[in-house]
LUMDREN-638000 format. One record per residue (C-alpha): residue number from 1; chain; x, y, z. Coordinates in steps of 0.05 Angstrom, whole numbers, always signed. Layout:
# LUMDREN-638000
<k->NUM | c->A | x->X | y->Y | z->Z>
...
***
This chain:
# LUMDREN-638000
<k->1 | c->A | x->+4596 | y->+5984 | z->-1467>
<k->2 | c->A | x->+4615 | y->+6025 | z->-1406>
<k->3 | c->A | x->+4581 | y->+6087 | z->-1434>
<k->4 | c->A | x->+4515 | y->+6051 | z->-1443>
<k->5 | c->A | x->+4518 | y->+6021 | z->-1373>
<k->6 | c->A | x->+4533 | y->+6087 | z->-1340>
<k->7 | c->A | x->+4479 | y->+6122 | z->-1381>
<k->8 | c->A | x->+4429 | y->+6068 | z->-1361>
<k->9 | c->A | x->+4446 | y->+6072 | z->-1287>
<k->10 | c->A | x->+4456 | y->+6147 | z->-1278>
<k->11 | c->A | x->+4419 | y->+6178 | z->-1336>
<k->12 | c->A | x->+4447 | y->+6240 | z->-1370>
<k->13 | c->A | x->+4456 | y->+6280 | z->-1306>
<k->14 | c->A | x->+4530 | y->+6294 | z->-1293>
<k->15 | c->A | x->+4552 | y->+6241 | z->-1343>
<k->16 | c->A | x->+4610 | y->+6284 | z->-1366>
<k->17 | c->A | x->+4638 | y->+6290 | z->-1295>
<k->18 | c->A | x->+4628 | y->+6216 | z->-1281>
<k->19 | c->A | x->+4668 | y->+6200 | z->-1343>
<k->20 | c->A | x->+4719 | y->+6253 | z->-1326>
<k->21 | c->A | x->+4732 | y->+6223 | z->-1257>
<k->22 | c->A | x->+4736 | y->+6152 | z->-1285>
<k->23 | c->A | x->+4783 | y->+6173 | z->-1341>
<k->24 | c->A | x->+4826 | y->+6213 | z->-1292>
<k->25 | c->A | x->+4833 | y->+6154 | z->-1243>
<k->26 | c->A | x->+4848 | y->+6104 | z->-1298>
<k->27 | c->A | x->+4897 | y->+6152 | z->-1332>
<k->28 | c->A | x->+4934 | y->+6164 | z->-1266>
<k->29 | c->A | x->+4939 | y->+6088 | z->-1255>
<k->30 | c->A | x->+4965 | y->+6078 | z->-1325>
<k->31 | c->A | x->+5016 | y->+6134 | z->-1316>
<k->32 | c->A | x->+5040 | y->+6104 | z->-1250>
<k->33 | c->A | x->+5047 | y->+6034 | z->-1280>
<k->34 | c->A | x->+5082 | y->+6053 | z->-1344>
<k->35 | c->A | x->+5115 | y->+6120 | z->-1343>
<k->36 | c->A | x->+5124 | y->+6150 | z->-1273>
<k->37 | c->A | x->+5193 | y->+6165 | z->-1247>
<k->38 | c->A | x->+5217 | y->+6195 | z->-1183>
<k->39 | c->A | x->+5208 | y->+6270 | z->-1192>
<k->40 | c->A | x->+5211 | y->+6329 | z->-1145>
<k->41 | c->A | x->+5144 | y->+6349 | z->-1116>
<k->42 | c->A | x->+5137 | y->+6411 | z->-1161>
<k->43 | c->A | x->+5148 | y->+6372 | z->-1225>
<k->44 | c->A | x->+5100 | y->+6317 | z->-1201>
<k->45 | c->A | x->+5046 | y->+6370 | z->-1189>
<k->46 | c->A | x->+5057 | y->+6397 | z->-1260>
<k->47 | c->A | x->+5052 | y->+6327 | z->-1290>
<k->48 | c->A | x->+4986 | y->+6314 | z->-1255>
<k->49 | c->A | x->+4958 | y->+6382 | z->-1274>
<k->50 | c->A | x->+4974 | y->+6367 | z->-1347>
<k->51 | c->A | x->+4944 | y->+6298 | z->-1338>
<k->52 | c->A | x->+4880 | y->+6330 | z->-1313>
<k->53 | c->A | x->+4878 | y->+6377 | z->-1374>
<k->54 | c->A | x->+4891 | y->+6319 | z->-1422>
<k->55 | c->A | x->+4838 | y->+6278 | z->-1388>
<k->56 | c->A | x->+4788 | y->+6334 | z->-1399>
<k->57 | c->A | x->+4801 | y->+6328 | z->-1474>
<k->58 | c->A | x->+4796 | y->+6252 | z->-1472>
<k->59 | c->A | x->+4730 | y->+6257 | z->-1435>
<k->60 | c->A | x->+4702 | y->+6299 | z->-1492>
<k->61 | c->A | x->+4720 | y->+6243 | z->-1540>
<k->62 | c->A | x->+4690 | y->+6193 | z->-1492>
<k->63 | c->A | x->+4623 | y->+6227 | z->-1482>
<k->64 | c->A | x->+4609 | y->+6267 | z->-1544>
<k->65 | c->A | x->+4640 | y->+6221 | z->-1596>
<k->66 | c->A | x->+4627 | y->+6157 | z->-1556>
<k->67 | c->A | x->+4697 | y->+6131 | z->-1565>
<k->68 | c->A | x->+4715 | y->+6073 | z->-1520>
<k->69 | c->A | x->+4768 | y->+6109 | z->-1479>
<k->70 | c->A | x->+4752 | y->+6076 | z->-1413>
<k->71 | c->A | x->+4755 | y->+6007 | z->-1444>
<k->72 | c->A | x->+4822 | y->+6024 | z->-1476>
<k->73 | c->A | x->+4849 | y->+6050 | z->-1410>
<k->74 | c->A | x->+4828 | y->+5986 | z->-1375>
<k->75 | c->A | x->+4865 | y->+5945 | z->-1427>
<k->76 | c->A | x->+4926 | y->+5990 | z->-1421>
<k->77 | c->A | x->+4926 | y->+5981 | z->-1345>
<k->78 | c->A | x->+4921 | y->+5905 | z->-1352>
<k->79 | c->A | x->+4978 | y->+5902 | z->-1402>
<k->80 | c->A | x->+5023 | y->+5948 | z->-1361>
<k->81 | c->A | x->+5005 | y->+5910 | z->-1297>
<k->82 | c->A | x->+5025 | y->+5844 | z->-1329>
<k->83 | c->A | x->+5089 | y->+5876 | z->-1355>
<k->84 | c->A | x->+5107 | y->+5904 | z->-1286>
<k->85 | c->A | x->+5092 | y->+5837 | z->-1252>
<k->86 | c->A | x->+5136 | y->+5799 | z->-1301>
<k->87 | c->A | x->+5191 | y->+5851 | z->-1294>
<k->88 | c->A | x->+5188 | y->+5844 | z->-1218>
<k->89 | c->A | x->+5192 | y->+5768 | z->-1222>
<k->90 | c->A | x->+5251 | y->+5771 | z->-1271>
<k->91 | c->A | x->+5289 | y->+5820 | z->-1226>
<k->92 | c->A | x->+5276 | y->+5776 | z->-1166>
<k->93 | c->A | x->+5300 | y->+5715 | z->-1203>
<k->94 | c->A | x->+5364 | y->+5751 | z->-1225>
<k->95 | c->A | x->+5377 | y->+5773 | z->-1154>
<k->96 | c->A | x->+5369 | y->+5702 | z->-1129>
<k->97 | c->A | x->+5417 | y->+5676 | z->-1183>
<k->98 | c->A | x->+5469 | y->+5728 | z->-1165>
<k->99 | c->A | x->+5464 | y->+5710 | z->-1091>
<k->100 | c->A | x->+5472 | y->+5636 | z->-1107>
<k->101 | c->A | x->+5535 | y->+5650 | z->-1148>
<k->102 | c->A | x->+5566 | y->+5692 | z->-1094>
***
């Protein structure tokens, strides 16, 4: 779906790099929502370098094999976003209950 739209709008020029940037941005958002922890700056740089390398491989699947990686990343981001929102609400509710008991 996304592949056909981007192909229609941009043609075949630079399609790999368009998908690479889209996959990289969506992967970084998914990482931040689901897996990121406070790390020292050096380790954070290493994590994002490895994310960039992994995204390159995913982009090959996305463009050459036409696998729906962007669509899957969007669903992952939605699910993780809902999870983080519910977790935030639950923690806020627990904090309010503890304050009322004190």
